[in-house]
C-alpha positions as CSV (number, residue, x, y, z in Angstrom):
1,M,-15.5,-6.7,1.1
2,I,-13.9,-3.5,3.4
3,T,-15.5,-3.8,7.0
4,D,-15.4,-1.3,9.9
5,Q,-12.4,-3.0,11.7
6,D,-10.8,-3.0,7.8
7,R,-11.2,0.9,7.7
8,K,-10.2,1.4,11.0
9,Y,-6.6,0.1,9.8
10,L,-7.2,1.9,7.0
11,K,-7.2,4.8,8.6
12,R,-4.2,4.4,10.2
13,C,-2.2,4.0,6.5
14,V,-3.4,7.2,5.5
15,A,-2.4,8.6,8.8
16,L,1.2,6.8,7.7
17,A,1.0,8.1,4.4
18,E,0.3,11.9,5.4
19,E,3.4,11.4,7.8
20,G,5.6,10.2,5.2
21,L,4.0,13.1,3.1
22,N,5.2,15.2,5.9
23,K,9.2,14.1,5.5
24,G,9.2,14.8,1.6
25,N,8.8,11.3,0.8
26,A,5.1,10.0,-1.9
27,P,2.0,9.4,0.2
28,F,1.7,5.5,1.4
29,G,1.0,4.3,4.2
30,S,0.8,0.2,5.5
31,L,0.7,-2.3,7.9
32,L,0.6,-5.7,8.5
33,V,-2.0,-7.3,11.1
34,S,-2.2,-10.9,12.5
35,D,-4.5,-11.9,14.9
36,G,-5.7,-8.0,15.1
37,R,-2.4,-6.8,16.4
38,I,-0.5,-4.4,14.2
39,L,3.4,-6.3,13.3
40,F,4.8,-4.2,11.3
41,E,3.9,-0.2,9.9
42,D,6.1,2.3,7.3
43,H,5.6,4.6,5.4
44,N,7.2,5.2,1.7
45,R,10.8,6.5,2.2
46,N,11.9,7.5,-1.4
47,A,12.6,10.9,-0.5
48,A,16.4,10.0,-0.2
49,G,16.4,8.5,-3.7
50,D,15.6,4.8,-3.6
51,D,11.5,4.0,-5.6
52,T,12.0,0.5,-4.0
53,R,11.3,2.3,0.0
54,H,8.0,1.0,-0.6
55,P,6.5,0.5,2.7
56,E,4.4,-2.8,0.9
57,F,8.1,-4.0,0.2
58,E,9.5,-3.6,3.6
59,I,6.6,-5.7,4.8
60,A,7.2,-8.4,2.5
61,R,10.6,-8.3,3.7
62,W,9.8,-7.8,7.5
63,A,7.2,-11.0,7.2
64,A,10.1,-13.1,5.5
65,N,12.8,-12.4,8.1
66,H,9.8,-12.6,11.5
67,L,7.2,-14.9,10.9
68,N,6.7,-18.5,9.7
69,E,4.8,-19.6,6.6
70,T,1.3,-20.1,8.3
71,E,1.7,-16.3,10.4
72,R,2.4,-15.0,7.0
73,S,-0.6,-16.6,4.8
74,T,-2.9,-15.6,7.8
75,S,-1.8,-12.0,7.9
76,V,-3.3,-8.7,5.9
77,V,-1.6,-6.2,4.3
78,Y,-3.7,-3.0,4.9
79,T,-2.4,-0.2,2.8
80,S,-3.3,3.4,1.4
81,G,-2.9,2.4,-2.2
82,E,-3.0,-1.0,-3.9
83,H,0.1,-2.7,-4.8
84,C,2.7,-1.8,-7.3
85,S,4.0,-4.7,-9.2
86,M,7.3,-4.8,-7.4
87,C,5.5,-4.8,-4.2
88,A,3.0,-7.1,-5.1
89,S,5.4,-9.7,-6.4
90,A,7.2,-9.4,-3.0
91,H,4.0,-10.1,-1.0
92,G,3.2,-13.0,-3.6
93,L,7.1,-14.3,-3.0
94,A,6.2,-14.0,0.9
95,G,3.6,-15.7,0.7
96,L,1.6,-13.0,2.7
97,G,-2.4,-13.6,2.7
98,R,-5.1,-11.0,2.4
99,I,-4.6,-7.4,0.8
100,V,-7.1,-4.3,1.7
101,Y,-6.1,-1.1,0.1
102,A,-7.8,2.7,0.5
103,S,-6.9,3.4,-3.3
104,S,-6.6,1.4,-6.4
105,T,-4.0,1.4,-9.3
106,E,-7.2,2.9,-11.5
107,Q,-7.6,6.0,-9.2
108,L,-3.7,6.9,-8.7
109,N,-3.1,6.5,-12.7
110,A,-6.3,8.8,-13.3
111,W,-4.9,11.3,-10.0
112,H,-1.4,11.2,-12.2
113,K,-3.0,12.2,-15.8
114,D,-4.6,15.0,-14.1
115,L,-1.5,16.7,-12.3
116,G,-0.1,15.6,-15.4
117,V,2.3,13.6,-14.0
118,A,4.2,11.2,-16.5
119,P,4.4,7.6,-16.0
120,G,6.9,6.0,-13.7
121,N,9.1,2.9,-15.3
122,L,6.2,0.4,-14.1
123,K,3.3,-0.4,-15.9
124,G,1.1,0.0,-13.5
125,H,-0.7,-3.8,-13.1
126,R,-3.4,-4.6,-11.0
127,V,-2.3,-7.1,-7.4
128,H,-4.9,-9.4,-9.9
129,E,-2.4,-9.6,-12.6
130,I,1.1,-10.1,-10.1
131,I,-0.5,-12.4,-7.8
132,V,-2.5,-15.7,-8.4
133,D,-5.6,-16.4,-6.2
134,A,-5.0,-12.8,-4.1
135,E,-7.5,-12.2,-1.6
136,V,-7.9,-8.1,-2.2
137,D,-10.4,-5.5,-0.7
138,G,-10.5,-2.0,-2.0
139,P,-11.0,0.6,-2.6
140,D,-12.5,2.5,-0.3
141,E,-14.4,5.1,-1.6
142,K,-14.3,7.8,1.5
143,L,-10.5,7.4,2.4
144,S,-9.4,7.3,-1.1
145,E,-10.9,10.9,-0.8
146,E,-8.3,11.2,1.5
147,V,-5.5,9.7,-0.5
148,R,-6.3,11.8,-3.7
149,Q,-5.9,14.6,-1.5
150,L,-2.5,13.5,0.0
151,Q,-0.8,12.3,-3.5
152,Y,-2.2,16.2,-5.0
153,E,-0.4,17.8,-2.3
154,Y,2.6,15.8,-3.3
155,H,2.6,16.6,-6.5
156,S,1.6,19.9,-6.5
157,G,3.4,21.0,-3.5
């Protein structure tokens, strides 16, 4: 269940997604939170051609290098869009905790279809199909509409 506190962090993710979009990147933003503190935040950085530069992947890498196992498992990853399979794998391998997302893979796939965006190289699996016993909440109806608008701007612009 997404709480008002979760929405506060998700709104920041959407703002990061917009920041990324304004820099020519696909509009995705994420942050890592522990004990009410934002430990790390980022947006997609794929404009230069490296499509592995997802914020969720960067979070997993940062956490693996800066947090112990307990800290990682009790942290929460907030993100504008549900993890792709690459990011979900990194999340699981790093042993991170709960995931809360504003928009789902299913929504993104529908938006891409509506926009005529060709399917990418990943199959679009849901987080539960990648991470064992994942604790996941999302999507958020209102914020997913904001993410949809960013996606349409990115693919139409």
